[in-house]
GUNU-605007 format. One line per 10 residues: number of its first residue (from 1); their letters; for each residue z, y, x of C-alpha. Coordinates in nm, 3 decimals. Layout:
BEGIN
NUM	a	Z Y X; ... $
! end
This chain:
BEGIN
1	mrryrrnpqt	-1.094 1.215 -0.241; -1.020 0.844 -0.283; -0.719 0.738 -0.483; -0.553 0.403 -0.443; -0.392 0.209 -0.724; -0.244 -0.134 -0.761; -0.499 -0.397 -0.853; -0.418 -0.454 -1.222; -0.498 -0.825 -1.185; -0.228 -0.885 -0.925 $
11	agrvidgqaf	0.131 -0.985 -0.983; 0.401 -0.848 -0.757; 0.767 -0.782 -0.714; 0.989 -0.606 -0.460; 1.291 -0.806 -0.346; 1.534 -0.659 -0.093; 1.284 -0.389 0.005; 0.993 -0.625 0.064; 0.697 -0.669 -0.171; 0.554 -1.008 -0.259 $
21	ivtpddnklh	0.209 -0.990 -0.419; -0.008 -1.270 -0.562; -0.381 -1.204 -0.574; -0.561 -1.390 -0.854; -0.900 -1.459 -0.695; -0.757 -1.665 -0.411; -0.409 -1.735 -0.554; -0.252 -1.622 -0.225; 0.097 -1.484 -0.178; 0.101 -1.170 0.037 $
31	tlngaatqlw	0.429 -1.055 0.192; 0.421 -0.683 0.277; 0.617 -0.510 0.552; 0.832 -0.204 0.481; 0.556 0.056 0.516; 0.306 -0.143 0.309; 0.572 -0.205 0.045; 0.639 0.168 0.023; 0.269 0.242 -0.024; 0.230 -0.038 -0.281 $
41	vlakdglsed	0.522 0.105 -0.482; 0.369 0.455 -0.470; 0.028 0.318 -0.571; 0.165 0.236 -0.916; 0.077 0.589 -1.024; -0.206 0.630 -0.772; -0.196 0.794 -0.432; -0.432 0.951 -0.183; -0.444 0.892 0.191; -0.269 1.228 0.231 $
51	daatalcaey	0.011 1.120 -0.008; 0.048 0.798 0.189; 0.067 0.979 0.524; 0.327 1.220 0.386; 0.540 0.929 0.265; 0.520 0.751 0.601; 0.609 1.072 0.789; 0.917 1.118 0.575; 1.033 0.757 0.598; 0.964 0.681 0.962 $
61	eidretaard	0.983 1.026 1.127; 0.646 0.988 1.298; 0.390 1.258 1.369; 0.127 1.339 1.108; -0.167 1.204 1.310; -0.002 0.864 1.360; 0.105 0.851 0.996; -0.245 0.934 0.873; -0.404 0.670 1.098; -0.149 0.405 0.998 $
71	ataclddmva	-0.170 0.491 0.627; -0.549 0.467 0.625; -0.543 0.133 0.808; -0.277 -0.007 0.574; -0.453 0.112 0.256; -0.788 -0.025 0.374; -0.627 -0.359 0.455; -0.464 -0.381 0.112; -0.799 -0.299 -0.054; -0.971 -0.570 0.153 $
81	rqilvae	-0.706 -0.821 0.042; -0.748 -0.701 -0.321; -0.387 -0.585 -0.349; -0.502 -0.230 -0.417; -0.821 -0.082 -0.561; -0.981 0.241 -0.440; -1.129 0.484 -0.689 $
! end
């Protein structure tokens, strides 16, 4: 099972419930929406796709299938942008 963690080379901060992340390779500032911010915060200690789906279900009161699909898409996007790393 893949685990997602914050990319240790990024710098980030949450301000008023929204994460702002700077990736070092391209020096870009990424502004995350509420769901992505929640997953980025949880990724500090590592999380699985199942953990992410559970968190989204609890926060947004959506069904498990939708949460799992959205969580996977969000995690994959953050890995592609080098905000998170997958292990």
